[in-house]
C-alpha positions, 0 to 999 in steps of 0.5 A, spaced: 500 500 500 502 506 497 504 511 503 498 516 503 500 524 502 495 529 504 493 534 499 497 540 502 503 537 501 502 533 495 499 539 491 504 544 494 506 549 488 513 548 485 513 553 480 510 561 480 505 558 475 502 554 480 502 559 486 495 561 487 492 568 488 499 571 488 500 573 481 503 580 483 508 577 487 510 572 482 511 577 477 515 581 481 520 576 483 520 573 476 522 580 473 527 581 479 531 574 477 530 576 469 534 583 470 539 580 475 536 585 481 536 580 487 536 583 494 540 580 499 534 580 504 526 579 503 520 579 508 514 575 506 508 576 510 501 575 510 496 570 513 497 563 514 496 558 508 497 563 503 504 560 500 509 564 503 514 558 504 512 555 498 514 562 494 520 562 498 522 555 495 520 556 488 524 563 488 530 559 491 530 554 486 529 558 480 535 563 482 539 556 482 536 553 476 541 552 471 536 552 465 530 556 467 525 557 462 524 564 458 518 566 463 523 564 469 520 558 471 525 552 474 526 547 469 526 541 474 531 537 471 538 540 472 542 538 478 540 543 483 532 542 481 533 535 482 537 535 489 532 540 491 526 536 490 529 530 493 531 534 499 538 533 499 540 540 496 546 544 500 544 551 497 537 552 500 537 551 507 530 552 511 530 554 519 524 554 523 525 560 528 519 557 532 524 552 535 531 555 534 530 562 536 536 563 541 542 567 540 546 561 539 542 558 533 543 565 530 551 565 531 551 558 528 547 560 522 552 566 521 558 561 521 554 557 516 553 563 511 560 564 510 560 557 506 559 558 499 554 554 495 557 547 492 551 547 487 548 553 484 550 560 485 547 562 491 546 560 498 538 561 500 536 561 507 529 561 509 527 563 516 520 561 517 516 564 523 521 569 524 517 573 529 519 568 534 526 570 534 528 573 541 530 580 542 537 578 543 537 574 537 534 579 532 540 584 535 545 578 533 542 577 526 542 585 524 549 585 522 549 579 518 542 581 515 545 588 512 552 586 509 551 578 508 556 575 503 555 576 496 553 568 495 548 569 501 540 571 500 535 571 506 528 570 505 524 571 512 517 569 512 512 571 518 504 571 519 505 577 524 509 582 521 508 587 527 512 583 532 518 584 527 523 590 530 523 596 525 531 595 524 530 588 521 524 591 517 528 596 514 533 591 511 528 587 507 524 588 501 517 586 504 512 582 500 505 582 503 501 576 501 493 576 500 488 572 502 486 567 496 479 569 494 474 564 494 473 563 486 481 561 486 480 556 492 474 553 488 478 553 482 484 549 485 479 544 489 475 542 482 482 541 479 485 537 485 478 533 485 478 531 478 485 529 479 483 524 485 477 522 481 472 525 487 465 527 484 463 534 488 458 539 486 459 547 486 455 548 493 460 543 497 466 547 494 464 554 496 462 551 503 469 549 503 472 555 501 468 559 505 470 555 511 478 556 509 477 563 510 482 565 504 487 560 506 489 554 501 492 550 506 486 550 510 482 548 504 486 542 502 486 540 509 478 540 509 477 537 503 481 531 505 477 531 511 471 531 507 473 526 502 474 521 508 467 522 511 463 522 504 468 518 500 469 520 492 462 522 491 461 528 495 454 532 496 452 538 499 448 535 505 454 531 507 459 537 507 455 541 512 453 536 517 461 534 517 463 541 517 458 543 522 456 549 517 449 553 518 445 551 512 443 557 507 436 554 507 435 557 514 437 564 512 432 564 506 426 561 511 428 567 516 427 572 510 421 569 508 418 569 515 420 577 516 417 579 509 411 575 511 411 579 518 411 572 521 415 572 527 413 565 530 416 562 524 422 566 525 423 564 533 421 556 531 427 556 526 432 559 531 430 554 536 431 549 531 438 552 529 440 552 537 437 545 538 442 542 532 448 545 536 450 551 532 453 558 536 448 563 537 453 569 535 455 565 528 448 564 527 446 572 527 453 573 523 451 568 518 444 572 517 447 578 516 452 575 511 445 573 507 442 580 508 448 583 505 448 578 499 441 580 498 442 587 498 448 586 493 444 581 488 438 587 488 443 592 486 445 592 479 453 592 477 455 589 484 455 581 481 463 581 482 462 582 490 458 575 490 462 569 492 456 564 490 456 558 485 451 560 479 446 555 482 445 560 488 445 566 484 438 566 481 435 564 488 438 570 491 436 574 486 429 572 486 428 573 494 432 580 493 427 582 488 421 581 494 425 585 499 426 593 498 432 597 499 429 600 505 428 593 509 435 590 507 438 597 510 434 597 516 435 589 517 442 590 517 442 595 522 438 591 527 443 585 526 449 590 527 446 592 534 444 585 535 452 583 534 454 589 538 450 588 544 451 580 544 456 579 549 454 584 554 447 581 554 445 577 560 440 573 557 443 572 550 438 568 547 432 573 549 437 578 546 437 575 539 430 573 539 428 580 540 432 582 534 428 577 530 422 580 532 424 587 530 426 584 523 419 581 523 416 588 525 420 592 520 415 596 515 409 595 520 406 591 526 403 584 524 396 584 523 393 581 529 385 579 529 381 584 533 374 581 536 368 582 532 363 587 534 356 585 535 350 589 533 347 592 539 339 591 540 334 596 537 333 602 542 339 601 546 344 605 542 347 605 535 351 601 531 358 603 529 359 606 522 363 602 517 370 604 517 372 603 510 379 603 508 381 606 515 378 600 519 384 596 523 386 590 519 382 584 521 376 588 524 369 586 522 365 592 521 357 591 522 353 595 517 347 599 520 340 596 518 337 600 512 331 602 515 334 605 521 340 609 519 343 613 524 349 617 524 355 616 529 355 620 535 361 623 537 365 622 543 363 629 547 356 632 544 357 639 543 351 641 540 343 639 542 340 641 535 340 634 532 340 630 538 335 624 538 330 624 543 331 616 545 338 617 546 341 618 554 344 625 555 351 625 554 355 626 560 359 633 561 366 633 559 371 634 565 374 641 565 380 640 561 384 644 556 384 639 550 380 632 550 380 627 544 374 623 542 373 616 546 369 613 540 372 608 535 369 612 530 372 619 532 379 615 533 379 613 526 377 619 523 382 623 527 376 628 530 379 632 536 374 636 541 376 642 544 373 644 551 374 651 553 374 652 561 368 656 563 369 664 565 367 662 572 371 656 572 377 659 570 376 665 575 375 660 581 381 656 579 385 663 579 382 664 586 385 658 589 392 660 588 396 661 594 398 668 596 405 670 596 406 670 604 403 663 604 408 661 599 414 664 603 412 660 609 411 654 605 418 655 602 421 655 609 418 648 610 421 646 603 428 648 606 427 644 612 425 638 609 433 637 607 436 640 614 438 632 615 439 629 609 442 635 605 444 641 610 448 645 604 442 645 600 437 646 606 442 652 607 442 655 600 434 654 600 433 658 606 437 663 604 435 664 597 430 671 596 424 668 593 419 672 588 412 670 586 409 672 579 403 670 576 403 667 569 398 663 565 393 661 570 399 659 575 405 661 579 412 662 577 416 662 584 423 665 583 429 664 588 435 667 588 442 664 589 448 667 591 452 664 585 452 661 578 455 654 580 449 653 585 444 655 580 447 650 575 447 645 580 440 645 582 437 646 575 440 640 573 440 635 579 434 638 583 429 642 580 424 637 578 425 634 585 424 641 588 418 642 584 414 636 586 415 637 593 413 644 593 407 643 590 405 637 595 407 642 600 402 648 597 397 643 595 397 646 588 400 643 582 400 650 578 407 652 581 413 652 577 420 654 580 425 658 577 432 659 580 436 665 579 442 669 581 443 675 586 446 681 582 453 682 585 452 689 587 446 686 591 450 681 595 452 682 602 459 681 604 461 674 606 466 674 612 470 668 612 477 670 615 479 671 622 481 678 622 475 680 618 470 676 624 474 680 629 473 687 625 466 685 624 465 684 632 469 690 634 464 694 629 458 692 632 460 692 640 464 698 642 466 694 649 470 689 645 474 695 641 476 698 647 478 692 650 483 690 644 485 697 644 487 697 652 490 690 651 494 692 645 492 686 642 494 684 634 488 682 630 492 681 624 
């Protein structure tokens, strides 16, 4: 039985042409070889599994090839190419910096660099995971990296460029490798499946490519895992079950439920997803990606932004045609809010269910059947008028009997000219400045009934307002309520100058404070509380408080210092002044 080799090693690129998704880097390296402009140090950086080490090997093999092609591809037949393929090359050296990251390892490397190559023109040193070198190892490597022998070329590879010190970066030509696109991964997987005799559909390849997240090595590893599970005949259902990937069918079902304003189906679908062991946050992220793809499908000219197989593009286009741009925009906003608050939510399932209900309610609240209104008995009242187009969804309206047509009565009867004899007298409205009708007909028609206070009622209300003397005494009661809990506030209120003014049938009580800081603090923190307490104390809801500041010229001089207190005492008591004079006391 032949030894099994995983696809990531078996189909590793061995030429620039086979390097996938890095065409710009391959062209740059080939041009530098063609023109003889080789640098002494290169830095290949980028995500995992995108071909950094493979590109370094291809580059090293090409510059030592005896008969490269016109397109600067290694021939694969010369002694240098054959020895590299068989793993016995003495001019291409690989060092794993993750396990050889000390100063001693770098010193051993510097000694080896002095030895010229036996075959080929250059000794190439590929240092993988170079960011794992210690600070002292980096410092020991600087001089050799800057001025190596003419036959030495260094290629450093890393996934974490930010961990490399600037002095190393400045000595290298830096090449940033890109993530491999989904179409490129699918194309390569399809070729490998054909070589291996594996039958697989496009949907399965796209699932594997999405799972790989731009890494070709990960895609090949997942492909091997899928073949081990499914055999040589791979179907979409087997792939999503093996890789534990959320089926896109759930997203289509949820969007259909949102469009139908069927939040019950949305919640049941979410419960089914959770019962299969899927992560809630991954679910909401997948739903957001689905809505994004719908928005892209609906907008012409954006087809290149869709990483979908052709069999799915038409289905996305059909569902997107039933969604408005406003719905998709608002739905993406709900998804973004849900993802942002997921980790901080105490009940994370309820957090997502609330988001699903919001998505179901976009564009209006779902119709809820209302109870049927039965017709009243003759003489007991009148049937409601037909609501027509303004009727609430699901509400059954009862048409009036043809032989007894009666107009719908407003909530508050303002005129007695057309009042039927057999109707009871409508109760008088309560005294308020504005009242809305309470009948169903008046609510639907948007009637608004205004009731003005009678002159005698207005005068009676004005006469019940407390006078200025009462308000001043009540003000002291208000300040006394804070004596224990907030003595500073109590002192400020008791010392405030109170002014009473009547306006708009109520009272405006202005209280003057000693400085602007007091006024601002009370206005921002305490004004509403003070108003509520003062209204209760005065038993009058029509009082409004306004803080102000005593003018500077009217403020009394405050005595703070001991000298000022002594002078004030002497000015008020002549005997104290005489005592200070007789004893020659110093009050400074």
